[in-house]
C-alpha positions as YAML, in Angstrom:
chain: A
units: angstrom
residues:
- id: 1
  name: MET
  ca: [-15.94, 51.73, -14.18]
- id: 2
  name: LEU
  ca: [-14.65, 49.53, -11.30]
- id: 3
  name: ASP
  ca: [-11.13, 48.04, -11.32]
- id: 4
  name: GLU
  ca: [-10.52, 44.36, -11.25]
- id: 5
  name: ILE
  ca: [-8.80, 42.66, -8.69]
- id: 6
  name: LYS
  ca: [-5.82, 40.67, -10.53]
- id: 7
  name: PHE
  ca: [-3.99, 37.90, -8.37]
- id: 8
  name: ASN
  ca: [-1.88, 35.08, -9.08]
- id: 9
  name: LEU
  ca: [-1.93, 31.75, -6.49]
- id: 10
  name: PHE
  ca: [0.78, 29.64, -6.40]
- id: 11
  name: PRO
  ca: [1.70, 27.01, -5.80]
- id: 12
  name: ASN
  ca: [-1.11, 25.35, -7.61]
- id: 13
  name: PRO
  ca: [-1.46, 22.47, -6.97]
- id: 14
  name: THR
  ca: [-0.15, 22.58, -3.61]
- id: 15
  name: SER
  ca: [-0.62, 19.95, -0.14]
- id: 16
  name: ASP
  ca: [0.82, 23.23, 2.34]
- id: 17
  name: GLU
  ca: [1.04, 27.06, 1.70]
- id: 18
  name: VAL
  ca: [-0.52, 28.56, -0.70]
- id: 19
  name: ASN
  ca: [0.76, 32.59, -1.84]
- id: 20
  name: VAL
  ca: [-1.69, 35.01, -3.18]
- id: 21
  name: GLN
  ca: [0.00, 38.03, -5.01]
- id: 22
  name: LEU
  ca: [-1.30, 40.90, -6.04]
- id: 23
  name: VAL
  ca: [-0.48, 42.05, -10.11]
- id: 24
  name: GLU
  ca: [-0.31, 45.78, -8.16]
- id: 25
  name: PRO
  ca: [-0.65, 46.69, -5.05]
- id: 26
  name: PHE
  ca: [-4.41, 47.46, -4.03]
- id: 27
  name: ALA
  ca: [-5.39, 50.76, -1.78]
- id: 28
  name: LYS
  ca: [-8.22, 49.24, -0.05]
- id: 29
  name: GLU
  ca: [-8.27, 46.24, 2.23]
- id: 30
  name: LEU
  ca: [-9.33, 43.38, 0.84]
- id: 31
  name: THR
  ca: [-11.05, 39.93, 2.00]
- id: 32
  name: VAL
  ca: [-9.76, 36.40, 0.90]
- id: 33
  name: LYS
  ca: [-12.10, 33.60, 1.21]
- id: 34
  name: VAL
  ca: [-11.69, 30.05, 0.28]
- id: 35
  name: TYR
  ca: [-14.87, 27.72, -0.22]
- id: 36
  name: ASP
  ca: [-15.05, 24.09, -0.96]
- id: 37
  name: VAL
  ca: [-16.95, 22.09, -3.87]
- id: 38
  name: LYS
  ca: [-20.48, 22.42, -1.49]
- id: 39
  name: GLY
  ca: [-19.91, 26.80, -1.00]
- id: 40
  name: LEU
  ca: [-19.21, 26.29, 2.39]
- id: 41
  name: GLU
  ca: [-17.19, 28.75, 3.33]
- id: 42
  name: ILE
  ca: [-14.31, 27.29, 4.91]
- id: 43
  name: MET
  ca: [-11.72, 30.24, 5.80]
- id: 44
  name: SER
  ca: [-11.56, 34.15, 5.50]
- id: 45
  name: LEU
  ca: [-8.67, 36.57, 5.78]
- id: 46
  name: GLN
  ca: [-7.82, 39.91, 5.42]
- id: 47
  name: PHE
  ca: [-5.68, 41.60, 2.90]
- id: 48
  name: PRO
  ca: [-4.42, 44.61, 3.77]
- id: 49
  name: SER
  ca: [-3.88, 47.70, 1.72]
- id: 50
  name: GLY
  ca: [-0.84, 48.11, -0.02]
- id: 51
  name: VAL
  ca: [0.60, 44.43, 0.78]
- id: 52
  name: GLU
  ca: [1.12, 42.46, -2.89]
- id: 53
  name: LYS
  ca: [1.21, 39.29, -1.08]
- id: 54
  name: LEU
  ca: [-0.11, 36.74, 1.49]
- id: 55
  name: THR
  ca: [0.62, 33.27, 2.11]
- id: 56
  name: PHE
  ca: [-1.21, 31.13, 4.39]
- id: 57
  name: SER
  ca: [-1.48, 27.70, 4.89]
- id: 58
  name: VAL
  ca: [-3.84, 24.85, 3.46]
- id: 59
  name: ALA
  ca: [-2.20, 21.48, 5.42]
- id: 60
  name: ASP
  ca: [-5.50, 21.33, 7.03]
- id: 61
  name: LEU
  ca: [-7.57, 21.32, 4.54]
- id: 62
  name: SER
  ca: [-9.08, 17.74, 3.19]
- id: 63
  name: SER
  ca: [-7.34, 17.46, -0.97]
- id: 64
  name: GLY
  ca: [-9.62, 18.65, -3.00]
- id: 65
  name: THR
  ca: [-11.32, 21.75, -5.13]
- id: 66
  name: TYR
  ca: [-11.02, 25.03, -3.67]
- id: 67
  name: LEU
  ca: [-12.39, 28.23, -4.52]
- id: 68
  name: ILE
  ca: [-10.30, 31.53, -3.73]
- id: 69
  name: THR
  ca: [-12.24, 34.64, -3.88]
- id: 70
  name: PHE
  ca: [-11.18, 38.39, -3.52]
- id: 71
  name: SER
  ca: [-13.77, 40.86, -2.65]
- id: 72
  name: GLY
  ca: [-13.41, 44.67, -1.65]
- id: 73
  name: PRO
  ca: [-14.42, 48.27, -3.61]
- id: 74
  name: ALA
  ca: [-14.15, 46.22, -7.02]
- id: 75
  name: LYS
  ca: [-15.88, 43.21, -7.84]
- id: 76
  name: ALA
  ca: [-15.16, 40.06, -6.84]
- id: 77
  name: MET
  ca: [-12.54, 37.73, -8.74]
- id: 78
  name: PHE
  ca: [-11.95, 34.31, -7.91]
- id: 79
  name: LYS
  ca: [-9.53, 30.97, -8.85]
- id: 80
  name: GLN
  ca: [-9.45, 27.77, -8.18]
- id: 81
  name: LEU
  ca: [-7.05, 26.16, -6.28]
- id: 82
  name: ALA
  ca: [-6.06, 22.16, -5.52]
- id: 83
  name: VAL
  ca: [-5.52, 20.62, -2.58]
- id: 84
  name: GLN
  ca: [-2.67, 17.58, -2.56]
- id: 85
  name: HIS
  ca: [-1.95, 15.28, 0.23]
...
């Protein structure tokens, strides 16, 4: 059975920065991707192994709902993020 990637996304909604925090550190590097409502990839970030928290800016994104995905050696997980300016 594949390990599940559990993470928290805050603040949500946000207007400037968003924090992605793993519930448990992951032994492998993970990829974090941000998609718009049309399914277009807006951003891709690497989440290094052993790191518990990643902060990135969404200040340049338009107001709306985005999908944040985590993928790695385990199945991909996702959460919605609301950006409000």
